[in-house]
Structures are given as C-alpha cells and as structure tokens.
C-alpha positions in Angstrom: -24.1 -37.7 16.9 -25.4 -36.5 19.9 -23.4 -36.0 22.4 -23.3 -38.5 25.7 -25.8 -36.0 28.4 -24.2 -36.1 31.9 -27.7 -36.0 33.3 -28.7 -39.2 31.1 -30.8 -41.7 32.9 -29.0 -44.2 31.5 -26.3 -44.4 34.0 -24.8 -47.7 33.2 -23.3 -46.7 29.8 -19.6 -47.1 29.4 -17.4 -44.3 28.4 -14.4 -45.7 27.1 -13.9 -43.6 23.6 -13.9 -40.0 22.8 -16.3 -38.8 20.3 -15.0 -36.0 17.8 -17.3 -33.4 16.8 -17.1 -30.4 14.7 -17.2 -28.0 18.1 -14.3 -26.2 19.4 -13.8 -28.3 22.2 -13.4 -32.0 22.2 -16.4 -34.4 23.7 -16.6 -37.8 25.1 -17.7 -40.4 23.1 -19.2 -43.8 24.6 -20.0 -46.9 23.1 -23.5 -48.2 23.4 -23.7 -51.5 25.7 -27.2 -51.2 26.5 -26.7 -52.0 30.2 -28.7 -50.9 33.0 -31.7 -49.3 31.3 -34.0 -47.8 34.0 -37.4 -50.1 33.8 -35.8 -52.5 30.8 -37.4 -55.9 30.5 -36.1 -58.9 28.0 -38.0 -58.1 24.9 -38.1 -54.2 25.2 -38.5 -52.7 21.7 -35.4 -50.6 21.1 -35.4 -47.8 18.8 -34.7 -43.8 19.1 -34.0 -44.0 22.8 -30.1 -43.6 22.5 -30.7 -40.8 19.6 -30.5 -38.0 22.0 -27.4 -39.2 23.7 -25.8 -41.3 20.9 -27.0 -40.1 18.1 -28.3 -43.6 17.0 -31.6 -45.0 16.0 -32.4 -48.8 15.1 -34.7 -50.4 12.9 -35.5 -53.7 11.1 -35.9 -53.7 7.3 -39.2 -55.1 6.3 -40.6 -53.7 9.4 -40.5 -53.3 13.5 -37.7 -52.8 15.8 -34.6 -55.0 17.6 -35.8 -55.9 20.7 -33.5 -56.1 24.2 -32.4 -59.5 25.1 -30.8 -60.6 28.5 -28.2 -63.2 29.6 -30.1 -66.2 30.8 -33.2 -68.3 30.7 -35.5 -68.0 28.6 -33.9 -68.0 24.9 -34.4 -64.4 23.3 -31.6 -64.7 21.0 -29.3 -67.6 20.8 -27.7 -70.6 22.3 -24.2 -71.8 23.1 -22.7 -74.7 24.1 -24.9 -76.9 22.6 -28.2 -75.5 23.8 -26.9 -75.7 27.1 -26.7 -71.8 27.8 -29.6 -69.6 26.9 -28.4 -66.0 25.4 -24.9 -66.2 27.2 -21.6 -64.6 25.1 -18.8 -66.4 25.8 -17.0 -62.9 26.8 -18.3 -61.1 29.8 -17.3 -57.6 27.9 -20.4 -57.7 26.5 -22.2 -57.7 29.9 -25.9 -58.7 30.7 -28.0 -57.0 27.7 -27.9 -56.6 24.2 -30.4 -56.3 21.2 -31.7 -58.9 18.6 -33.8 -59.6 16.0 -37.7 -59.4 17.3 -38.2 -63.3 15.7 -36.3 -65.3 18.4 -34.7 -67.1 15.5 -37.5 -69.1 14.2 -37.1 -67.5 10.6 -34.2 -65.6 8.5 -33.6 -62.5 10.9 -34.3 -59.4 9.3 -31.6 -57.0 8.1 -30.8 -54.6 11.0 -30.4 -50.9 10.3 -28.4 -48.5 12.2 -29.0 -45.0 11.3 -26.7 -42.3 12.4 -28.5 -38.8 13.1 -25.0 -37.1 11.7 -22.5 -38.9 8.9 -19.7 -40.5 11.3 -16.4 -41.2 9.8 -16.0 -44.3 11.9 -18.5 -47.0 12.9 -18.6 -50.1 14.6 -20.3 -52.7 16.6 -20.3 -56.7 17.1 -22.5 -59.6 15.9 -22.7 -62.3 18.4 -22.9 -65.7 17.7 -22.4 -66.2 14.1 -21.7 -70.2 14.1 -22.7 -73.2 12.3 -24.9 -76.3 12.8 -25.7 -79.4 10.6 -23.2 -77.9 8.0 -25.8 -75.0 7.5 -23.5 -71.8 6.8 -24.2 -68.9 9.0 -23.2 -65.2 7.1 -23.5 -62.0 8.0 -22.9 -58.8 4.9 -22.1 -55.6 6.6 -22.7 -52.6 4.6 -22.0 -49.0 5.3 -23.9 -46.2 3.0 -23.2 -42.5 2.7 -26.4 -39.9 3.0 -27.0 -40.4 -0.8 -27.3 -44.2 -0.2 -24.3 -45.0 -2.1 -22.5 -48.4 -0.9 -19.3 -47.4 0.4 -17.7 -50.7 1.5 -18.9 -54.0 2.9 -17.7 -56.6 4.9 -18.6 -60.4 5.3 -18.2 -62.6 7.8 -19.2 -66.4 7.8 -19.5 -68.8 9.8 -17.2 -72.0 9.9 -13.4 -72.5 10.0 -12.7 -70.7 7.1 -13.3 -67.7 9.2 -11.4 -67.1 12.5 -13.1 -64.1 13.5 -16.9 -66.2 14.3 -17.7 -68.7 16.8 -20.3 -69.7 18.9 -21.5 -67.5 21.4 -18.4 -65.3 19.9 -18.5 -61.6 19.7 -17.5 -60.7 16.0 -16.7 -57.4 15.9 -17.3 -54.9 12.4 -15.9 -51.5 11.9 -15.4 -49.1 9.0 -13.4 -46.1 9.1 -11.8 -43.5 6.5 -13.9 -44.5 3.8 -14.5 -41.8 0.8 -17.5 -40.6 2.4 -19.1 -40.5 5.9 -21.4 -42.9 6.8 -25.1 -42.1 7.5 -26.4 -45.7 7.9 -25.2 -49.4 8.2 -27.3 -52.4 7.4 -26.3 -55.6 8.7 -28.5 -58.1 6.5 -28.1 -62.0 6.9 -26.9 -64.0 3.5 -25.9 -67.4 4.9 -27.8 -70.8 3.8 -29.2 -71.6 7.3 -33.1 -70.8 7.1 -34.1 -71.2 10.7 -33.1 -71.5 14.0 -30.6 -68.7 13.3 -29.5 -67.3 16.4 -27.7 -63.8 16.9 -27.3 -60.7 18.7 -25.4 -57.1 18.7 -23.7 -55.4 21.0 -21.5 -52.6 21.3 -22.1 -49.9 19.1 -20.1 -47.0 18.7 -19.7 -44.1 16.1 -17.6 -41.2 15.7 -18.8 -38.0 14.1 -17.4 -37.0 11.4 -15.0 -34.3 11.5 -16.0 -31.5 8.9 -12.5 -31.7 6.7 -10.2 -29.0 7.7 -10.8 -25.7 6.3 -8.4 -25.1 3.7 -5.7 -22.9 5.1 -6.4 -19.3 4.0 -5.1 -18.5 0.7 -1.8 -16.4 1.6 -2.2 -12.5 1.5 -1.9 -10.8 -1.3 1.4 -9.2 -1.9 1.6 -5.7 -0.8 1.8 -3.3 -3.6 5.3 -2.5 -4.7 6.4 1.2 -3.6 4.8 4.1 -5.5 6.6 4.5 -9.1 6.3 8.0 -9.8 5.8 9.2 -13.3 8.9 10.8 -15.2 8.0 14.4 -14.4 9.8 17.7 -15.2 9.6 20.4 -13.3 11.6 23.1 -15.0 11.7 23.6 -18.8 13.2 25.6 -21.1 10.6 27.0 -23.8 12.2 29.5 -25.7 15.8 30.6 -26.3 16.7 34.0 -28.8 19.9 35.9 -29.1 19.6 39.3 -28.3 19.8 41.7 -31.3 23.1 44.1 -31.6 25.3 42.2 -29.0 28.5 42.8 -30.5 30.1 39.7 -29.1 27.1 37.5 -30.1 27.3 35.9 -26.5 23.8 37.3 -25.1 20.7 35.5 -25.0 17.0 35.6 -23.6 15.8 32.1 -21.9 12.3 31.8 -21.2 11.4 28.9 -18.9 8.1 27.2 -17.5 7.8 25.5 -14.3 5.5 22.6 -13.0 4.4 22.6 -9.4 4.5 18.9 -8.2 5.1 19.9 -5.0 2.3 19.7 -1.8 1.8 23.6 -1.9 0.7 26.2 -4.6 4.0 28.0 -5.4 3.4 31.9 -5.1 7.0 32.3 -6.5 10.2 31.6 -8.3 13.6 32.0 -7.3 17.1 31.2 -9.3 20.8 31.9 -8.5 24.1 30.9 -9.5 25.9 28.1 -7.8 29.6 27.3 -7.9 28.9 24.5 -11.2 29.1 27.6 -13.0 32.3 27.8 -12.4 33.5 24.1 -12.7 34.9 24.5 -16.1 37.6 27.2 -17.5 35.7 30.3 -18.6 36.3 32.1 -22.1 36.8 35.8 -21.5 34.4 36.1 -18.4 31.8 34.1 -16.6 28.5 34.2 -17.7 25.9 36.0 -15.8 22.6 37.5 -15.2 22.2 40.5 -17.3 18.2 40.7 -16.8 14.8 39.4 -16.2 11.3 40.1 -16.8 8.3 38.3 -17.0 6.7 37.1 -20.7 3.1 37.0 -20.2 2.0 34.8 -22.7 4.3 32.5 -22.8 6.2 30.5 -25.3 7.9 32.0 -27.5 9.4 34.9 -26.4 7.2 38.2 -27.8 3.5 39.4 -27.7 2.8 37.3 -30.6 2.8 34.2 -28.7 1.6 30.7 -30.2 1.4 28.2 -27.0 2.6 25.0 -26.9 0.0 22.7 -28.3 -2.3 21.3 -25.5 -1.5 23.5 -22.8 -3.9 25.4 -20.9 -4.4 29.3 -21.8 -3.0 31.1 -18.5 -1.5 34.0 -18.4 1.6 35.1 -16.5 0.9 38.0 -14.3 3.8 37.9 -12.2 6.8 40.3 -11.7 10.4 40.6 -10.9 11.1 41.2 -7.3 14.7 40.8 -7.2 17.5 40.4 -10.2 21.4 40.8 -9.5 23.7 39.3 -11.8 23.7 36.3 -9.7 20.4 36.0 -8.4 16.4 36.7 -9.9 13.5 35.9 -7.8 9.6 36.4 -9.4 6.2 36.5 -8.0 4.4 33.5 -9.9 0.3 34.5 -10.7 -1.3 32.4 -12.6 -4.3 34.3 -14.9 -6.9 31.9 -15.8 -8.2 33.6 -18.8 -11.7 31.1 -18.5 -12.6 32.9 -14.8 -10.7 36.1 -15.2 -8.8 35.4 -11.7 -4.8 35.4 -10.9 -3.9 32.6 -8.1 -0.3 30.7 -7.4 0.8 28.3 -9.3 -1.8 24.7 -8.2 0.4 22.3 -6.8 -0.3 18.4 -8.0 1.0 16.4 -5.1 3.3 13.8 -6.1 4.5 12.6 -2.9 1.3 12.6 -1.6 -0.2 9.6 -2.6 1.2 7.5 -0.7 4.0 5.0 -0.4 2.5 2.1 -2.6 -0.1 4.1 -5.2 1.2 4.0 -8.5 -2.1 4.7 -9.9 -2.6 7.3 -8.0 0.5 9.2 -9.0 -0.2 8.5 -12.6 -3.6 9.8 -12.2 -2.3 13.4 -11.4 0.1 13.2 -14.5 -1.8 14.5 -17.7 -1.4 11.5 -20.1 -0.3 9.3 -17.7 -0.9 5.4 -17.8 -0.1 2.6 -16.0 1.6 -0.2 -18.1 1.2 -3.9 -16.9 0.7 -4.9 -13.5 -2.8 -6.5 -14.7 -5.4 -7.2 -13.2 -3.7 -4.7 -10.7 -3.0 -1.4 -11.8 -0.9 -1.1 -8.3 1.9 -3.1 -10.0 2.1 -1.3 -13.2 4.4 0.8 -14.3 3.6 4.5 -15.4 4.3 5.9 -19.2 3.8 9.2 -20.1 4.7 11.2 -23.1 6.9 14.3 -22.6 4.3 16.5 -24.3 1.3 15.9 -22.3 3.2 16.3 -18.9 2.4 20.3 -18.8 -0.8 19.9 -19.9 -2.4 20.2 -16.3 -3.2 23.0 -14.2 0.2 23.2 -12.4 2.2 25.2 -15.1 3.3 28.5 -15.6 5.6 29.5 -18.7 7.0 33.1 -19.4 9.6 33.8 -17.0 12.6 34.9 -18.6 16.3 35.6 -17.8 18.8 37.4 -19.9 22.2 35.8 -19.6 25.2 37.7 -20.9 28.9 36.6 -21.7 27.6 33.1 -22.6 30.0 31.6 -24.6 30.6 28.3 -26.4 32.1 26.0 -24.0 30.8 27.3 -21.1 28.3 26.3 -18.1 25.5 28.6 -16.6 24.7 26.6 -13.3 21.8 27.9 -10.8 19.8 26.6 -7.8 15.8 27.0 -8.4 13.5 27.0 -5.7 9.6 27.7 -5.7 8.3 29.6 -2.6 4.7 29.4 -1.2 2.2 32.0 -0.6 4.4 33.1 2.5 7.4 33.5 0.5 9.1 30.8 1.7 10.8 27.8 0.4 8.6 24.7 -0.4 11.7 22.7 -0.1 15.2 22.3 0.8 17.9 19.3 1.2 16.5 18.7 4.7 12.9 19.4 5.1 9.9 20.0 2.6 9.4 18.7 -0.7 12.1 17.2 -3.2 10.1 18.4 -6.0 10.1 22.4 -4.9 13.7 22.8 -5.6 16.6 21.7 -7.6 19.4 22.8 -10.0 19.7 23.4 -13.4 22.6 23.4 -15.6 22.5 25.0 -19.1 26.0 24.8 -21.2 26.4 26.3 -25.0 27.2 23.8 -27.0 29.3 23.8 -30.6 27.3 24.3 -33.7 26.8 21.1 -35.6 28.2 18.6 -32.5 26.3 16.5 -30.2 26.2 17.5 -26.7 28.5 15.0 -24.7 25.8 12.9 -23.0 28.3 12.2 -20.1 28.7 15.8 -19.5 27.9 16.3 -15.6 28.4 19.1 -13.1 27.1 17.5 -9.8 27.3 13.8 -9.1 23.7 14.2 -8.7 23.6 15.0 -12.5 23.1 11.9 -15.1 24.0 14.1 -17.9 22.7 16.8 -20.5 20.3 16.5 -23.3 18.0 18.0 -25.4 15.2 16.4 -25.4 11.6 17.5 -25.2 11.6 17.3 -21.6 14.3 20.2 -21.3 13.7 22.2 -24.5 10.0 22.8 -25.6 9.5 22.2 -29.5 13.3 22.2 -30.0 14.1 25.6 -28.2 17.6 24.2 -27.7 18.5 25.3 -31.4 18.3 29.3 -31.2 17.9 30.7 -34.7 15.7 33.9 -33.9 17.2 37.4 -32.7 15.0 39.6 -30.3 15.1 43.3 -29.4 13.7 42.8 -26.0 14.9 44.9 -23.2 15.0 42.6 -19.8 18.5 44.1 -19.1 17.0 45.2 -15.9 18.9 44.3 -12.2 17.7 45.6 -9.3 18.5 44.6 -5.5 16.5 44.3 -3.1 13.5 46.1 -5.1 9.8 44.8 -5.1 9.1 44.9 -8.7 10.5 45.4 -11.9 8.7 45.7 -15.4 10.2 45.3 -19.3 11.2 47.7 -21.1 9.8 46.7 -24.3 7.7 43.8 -25.6 9.3 41.1 -26.8 9.5 40.9 -30.8 11.2 38.6 -33.2 12.6 40.9 -36.1 14.9 38.7 -37.4 14.7 35.1 -38.2 18.0 33.9 -39.9 17.1 29.6 -40.2 20.5 29.0 -39.5 21.5 28.0 -36.0 22.9 31.0 -34.1 23.7 28.9 -30.7 23.2 25.5 -29.6 22.6 24.5 -25.9 21.9 21.5 -23.7 20.6 21.0 -20.4 19.9 19.1 -17.4 17.5 19.8 -14.6 17.5 17.9 -11.3 15.1 18.0 -8.4 15.9 17.3 -4.6 19.2 19.3 -5.0 21.1 22.7 -3.9 24.6 23.5 -5.3 26.8 25.6 -2.9 25.9 29.4 -3.9 28.2 30.9 -6.1 27.4 34.3 -4.1 27.0 33.2 -0.3 24.4 36.6 0.0 22.1 34.5 -2.7 21.3 32.1 -0.1 18.5 34.6 1.6 16.8 31.4 3.3 20.1 29.8 4.6 19.3 26.4 2.7 21.7 23.5 3.3 23.9 22.4 0.3 23.8 18.7 -0.7 25.2 18.7 -4.3 28.7 17.6 -5.1 30.6 18.8 -7.8 32.1 15.8 -10.2 35.6 15.5 -9.2 37.1 14.5 -12.5 36.1 18.5 -14.1 39.1 20.0 -14.3 37.6 23.6 -14.5 38.9 25.9 -11.8 36.1 28.4 -12.2 38.0 31.4 -12.5 40.8 33.6 -10.7 38.3 35.0 -8.2 34.7 35.6 -7.0 34.2 39.1 -9.0 31.2 41.0 -10.2 31.0 42.5 -13.6 33.1 45.4 -14.3 31.6 48.7 -14.9 31.5 48.9 -18.5 29.0 45.6 -18.7 25.4 46.4 -19.0 23.4 44.6 -16.2 26.4 45.0 -13.8 24.7 46.3 -10.7 23.5 43.6 -7.8 26.6 41.8 -6.4 29.6 43.8 -6.9 32.3 42.5 -8.5 32.1 39.0 -9.4 33.4 39.3 -12.9 36.9 38.1 -13.9 38.9 40.8 -15.8 39.2 40.1 -19.7 42.4 38.4 -21.0 44.6 39.4 -23.9 43.3 37.8 -26.9 45.8 35.2 -27.3 45.0 33.6 -23.9 41.5 34.1 -24.3 41.5 32.1 -27.7 43.4 29.3 -26.2 41.1 29.0 -23.3 38.1 28.8 -25.6 40.1 26.0 -27.6 40.5 24.4 -24.2 36.9 24.5 -23.0 35.4 23.5 -26.3 38.1 20.4 -26.1 36.9 19.5 -22.5 33.0 19.7 -23.4 33.8 16.9 -26.3 35.9 14.9 -23.6 34.1 11.6 -22.3 34.8 11.7 -18.7 34.7 8.3 -17.0 34.7 6.9 -12.8 
C-alpha cells in the first residue's frame, strides 16, 4: 500500500483510519471516497490514479475500467425510490462521488477487481443498491485472494428480505480481516439471477497494509560456559625411594622427586623446608630431619643407570644444591635438553592463565588430557587425564634428591615446597602470585603389610595420604633397594654442593624394606618448623588438624653432635629417650596411624 501523500492533489479524501505498515513509524491511512477529484467528470475511467497514494488499482474482468459516477442526473449507475432519484445513495456518508461499472446498467455488470500493490491484512468497501425488482434477485459475491491466486475467503450479499444488509440505494459493507494469508486482490462478482438494468455503485474502499509478522523473539543467548574445570594434575611427585646402606638404625632414606611447573613463570629454583606438621604426631627416638641433598642428573631411578619413566621427555637435571640444612634445602633448577644441548629453567604451563571459562584451554596444556561430555560444546565438558601422561610435557624436571634420617615407622615428615622464579623469588604465596607455585608435602612411613589410613591428615586443607601413581611413580612408595650414595652434605648459606658419589643400587632384596604414603597439596603453606627457614617472609595459611594428638616433641632443638649431617639449624633434635620409653612411643605412634579420625 502507498501512503497518503500530504502534497496530494486529491485534497478531498478523508483520513479517518490508520494504515499500519512495515515501517518504524505508524502511518495514517485513508478511506478512498472519490470525492473532490480535480477536473473530475462523470464517466471518468478510474484505474491507477490512486496507486501512489492508496496502493489500489481498479479494473474490470473482461476488459475496461470502472467509471466515476456523480449523485444526480443523468443516471450513470442506479436509481432509487422507484426511479425517482438518480445515482443517489440513501446515506449522506457516501458523499457525491463513487464508481460503477461502465455498462450503465444495460447488461450484467462485469466483475470489479481491486488490486493492492502490497498484500493487505484488512480490506473493505461498500456496494451500493443491492435491491430486488420483479422477483429478480441481485446478488454479489466478494472474494479475497492471496498473491498465489488462492481463494482465502468470500462473502455473499443477496437482495431481499433474507439479507437485511442490502436494500434500495443502501451501502452494503464488505470486509475481510485476519485471514490465513494476506490479501493481494479482491473480486466483486455479480452472481444474481437478474440479467439487465442492474444498477450498482462502489465506494469507501479501505485497506490496511499487512504488517509483517513480528520477528520471532531472539533465541536466548547461549548460557555462558561454566567456570573452568581444571584437569587433575600433580605438581610434586616422588619418583624413587631407596634405603641408605650401612645405616644401622634402618631409618635413613633417599627420596628423589620431580616437580611440574603449572604456574605462570619458568621455575629456576626449588626450595623445601620442614613445617610444624612434622611435629603433629608423637616421634620415636628423634624427629626426622634432612640429612643431605643432591641432584641425580638422569632422574629416576636414583643412580647412574637411569631408566626414565615411560613417556617422559629426555631431560637432564643440571641443577645444584645451594642450601642444605637439617630443616631446609634449596636447589637451582636447570633443565638440560638433550635435543638442543641447552640449559633452561623449568618451563611453565599456565593452567590458571587460560581464563575463568575455558576448560578446553586448560585441558590442552596437560599431556593426555581430553574433554569428556559437553557435546557439541566442549566448554561444558569435563577434563579427564591419565596419571601416567601428566608429566610427559616439557614443564617437568626429575632428579631432586633429599636424604632423610631418623625416619621411623609411624613418623611423619611435612614440609613446605616452593618454586622460585628466575629472579630467585617465590612464584606464589598464600596471598599473592600463583597457587601452583607452592604447597605442602606430607610423607608418612607406614607399617609394612598394612594399608595407609586414608583419613590421615596433617592440615585441614589435606584430604588424606595415599600410595597412588599421582604421588609415587611406578610404585616407589615400596622400598626394596639399598643405595650407597652419599648425599649427607649439609651446608648453611653456601651457594653450591656436589655429590660425593654417584648413586648406585648395590642390593635389591625383593622384599619391602619400608613403606610410605604421602599427600601433596598446592596453594598451602604451613608454619615453618624453624622460623629462620622462612627467608621470604611467606604468610602461612595451613591449619593443623585439631584432633591430631601428637605433641611434636618436647622442644624445637636440632641434631646432636653424634649424628651425621647435624649442621645447619642448631639444636633442633630432642634427646634420645630410654629404650623402654622409646618402645612405648613407637607402639603409640603406630596405633595412632591406624586410628580413623572423625569430625
């Protein structure tokens, strides 16, 4: 439909209704009344004069166009009141002009077609003078068609008493609205029995341009991906444990471990320091302590004849011990790449750096990780990774060795671990930095032949010790070999240390010498057993489990002078109890280890 033009020369057209079109602003519609057409005359053909302003054209099926009729003589359309009045509707609302067939009533009128330039949702008009004379019926059938010429609806108007909508000179309203499809044109067809002198007029055409169906509401935005689900990785794992040969007490062990750098910076150093968890259970004889440290350059197993963990990349550890006391050890970390013959800090894979809603990105950083579920959107899936593949990347370095002495069944060693950046500073603390750069490690010597207590915890943030591959590579929690390595070098404040002997396995019993269980937690720091070891002034956020009954010893002294490796932290060892007392404490500690704590 064309909108009325405010500059139109058809100034006499009424504008009583509103035309709704597919524009951003509502537009005024008009009823086409044929009034006050400039230079009009009766008999003027009416075809497309109103196309621009009203979007309607008129034609007669079979040829020709309707013509303009004016109220009064001469007769052009019909008579009323038994022929007394010429072309005069009985209602003044029809004004002075309307259109009619071009036959002047001499034959059956042709079908009038009203075509709309745009499909309309509402169409109406009036048929004048549907009446009956000499028992001959006048009848008009009005049909609405869509753009595919499909009949949408029709209405029939018949003269006579049975249809009160019709009468002599009366304007009979026809209209269509809310059809199944929009209307493209309307045909007004004479279908009565009368054959001649059939007067008729048409007036007051109105149409409302079809409103396009409202656009469907936009689909709801897809839900944002859930928070990143981090793959379950480990940052610290024991790769080999050997008993030290010729140790008369049988409580001295070499513990080798690897570190994995999931932080946001390369790691150029590793530091461990005993924390208060070591004293959280009763001790047998003396508190366990660090008796030395070193580097096993070829990694697992301890010794020169290394057989690396399957799947691991071939890296050598060219680091060095820079501090070793009985409560703290620090290493330089230098990863030697056998492919490029270069040394570098331990590369990082920044798990936390993938963003808050990027599970696939986090999974891509972990060797062997795959996202399960969430199809078709992997951001909604869950990462799964096999333990044996986690350390297959380049962010790993094995071969850090610490010797622990006076480590009896039922005793615990708990220490803080930290990765150091290339500037020698902590990568993370409980209040700043990256939580994959620090944590605690608890390792307990368990009675042979018994499973570890899964509920054994040192700190509230712990979940319980275990002997899984995530903590001990290739079953290394079970000690079956002795080694003559001399890592019993302790230095305080020195910048380097070297091993006295290469590590060699000299005896494998095939039977367990000792059993261990452990737990490693990231993002946690316990109170330092020796406050002087807290050289970076790290805050503490670990809380001891309140129900643990151990007193941790009578004082915080150091080793006595008879013990090898007793330098470094002063008097941190307790005195040796009498044999009877020592036996009683050992039995108590072992019983406590088996005890299931609740709450």
